[in-house]
C-alpha positions as CSV (number, residue, x, y, z in Angstrom):
1,M,64.5,175.4,-26.0
2,T,64.4,177.3,-29.4
3,I,61.4,178.8,-30.7
4,T,61.4,176.0,-33.4
5,E,61.7,173.4,-30.8
6,A,59.0,174.9,-28.8
7,Q,56.8,174.8,-31.8
8,E,57.5,171.2,-32.5
9,T,57.0,170.1,-28.8
10,I,53.6,171.8,-28.8
11,D,52.5,170.2,-32.0
12,R,53.4,167.0,-30.5
13,W,51.5,167.7,-27.4
14,I,48.5,168.8,-29.2
15,K,48.4,165.6,-31.4
16,T,48.5,163.3,-28.3
17,T,47.4,164.9,-25.2
18,G,45.2,167.6,-26.7
19,I,43.9,165.0,-29.4
20,R,43.7,167.9,-32.1
21,Y,44.0,171.6,-32.6
22,F,41.0,173.7,-32.0
23,N,40.1,175.6,-35.3
24,E,42.0,178.9,-36.0
25,L,39.2,181.2,-35.2
26,T,38.6,179.4,-31.9
27,N,42.4,179.6,-31.1
28,T,42.5,183.3,-32.0
29,A,39.6,183.9,-29.4
30,I,41.5,182.0,-26.9
31,L,44.6,184.0,-27.7
32,M,42.7,187.2,-27.1
33,E,41.3,185.7,-23.7
34,E,44.8,184.9,-22.6
35,V,46.3,188.3,-23.5
36,G,43.5,189.9,-21.6
37,E,44.5,187.9,-18.6
38,V,48.0,189.2,-18.8
39,A,46.6,192.8,-19.4
40,R,44.5,192.3,-16.1
41,I,47.5,191.3,-14.0
42,M,49.6,194.1,-15.4
43,A,46.9,196.7,-14.7
44,R,46.7,195.5,-11.1
45,K,50.4,195.1,-10.4
46,Y,52.0,198.0,-12.6
47,G,49.0,200.2,-13.1
48,E,46.4,201.9,-10.8
49,Q,44.0,199.1,-10.3
50,S,44.0,197.2,-7.1
51,F,43.9,193.4,-6.9
52,K,40.4,191.8,-6.0
53,K,40.1,189.0,-3.6
54,S,39.5,186.7,-6.6
55,D,42.9,187.9,-8.0
56,E,45.0,186.6,-5.1
57,E,46.3,183.5,-7.1
58,V,47.5,185.4,-10.2
59,N,50.7,184.1,-11.9
60,L,52.1,186.3,-14.6
61,P,54.7,184.0,-15.9
62,D,52.0,181.3,-16.3
63,E,49.5,183.6,-18.1
64,M,52.5,184.7,-20.4
65,A,53.2,181.2,-21.1
66,D,49.5,180.6,-22.0
67,V,49.8,183.4,-24.6
68,L,52.9,181.9,-26.1
69,F,51.3,178.4,-26.1
70,V,48.3,179.6,-28.1
71,L,50.3,181.9,-30.4
72,M,52.4,178.8,-31.1
73,C,49.3,176.7,-31.9
74,L,48.3,179.3,-34.4
75,A,51.6,179.5,-35.9
76,N,51.6,175.6,-36.3
77,Q,48.1,175.6,-37.8
78,T,48.9,178.4,-40.4
79,G,52.4,177.1,-41.3
80,V,54.3,180.1,-39.8
81,N,57.7,179.4,-38.5
82,L,58.0,181.9,-35.7
83,N,61.7,181.6,-35.6
84,D,61.9,182.9,-39.1
85,A,59.2,185.4,-38.7
86,L,60.8,186.9,-35.6
87,M,64.2,187.3,-37.2
88,K,62.5,188.8,-40.4
89,N,60.6,191.2,-37.9
90,L,63.7,192.3,-36.0
91,E,65.5,192.9,-39.3
92,K,62.7,195.2,-40.5
93,K,62.5,197.1,-37.2
94,T,66.3,197.5,-37.2
95,I,66.2,199.1,-40.6
96,R,63.0,201.1,-40.2
97,D,63.9,202.4,-36.8
98,A,67.8,202.9,-37.0
99,D,67.4,206.6,-35.8
100,R,63.7,206.9,-34.9
101,H,64.3,206.2,-31.2
102,Q,67.4,208.2,-30.8
103,N,65.8,211.2,-32.3
104,N,62.7,210.7,-30.1
105,S,62.7,213.6,-27.4
106,K,60.3,211.6,-25.3
107,L,62.8,208.8,-24.9
108,N,65.8,211.1,-24.8
109,P,64.9,214.1,-22.7
């Protein structure tokens, strides 16, 4: 599935199963909540925090998919084609960072 196809699929799902989109501010708050859930798992799985008993059923792929879902909802609501946006963003980074990372002594000891 392409990014564009995913946005279209989510739009159809929202308009049928979901009835309608939450407003943009609500979806922004939901996005922050979902990103926080990913951060919680990352801090426990890869960081110094330990899992609590209530964390036993964590599912990183599912939480990342929640982030992607809500981000795509916001893109649909605001008329952003994420495929185009990502391509333009990668082009910008390629030009801006052409030598930056190679010259970073922290990355290339």
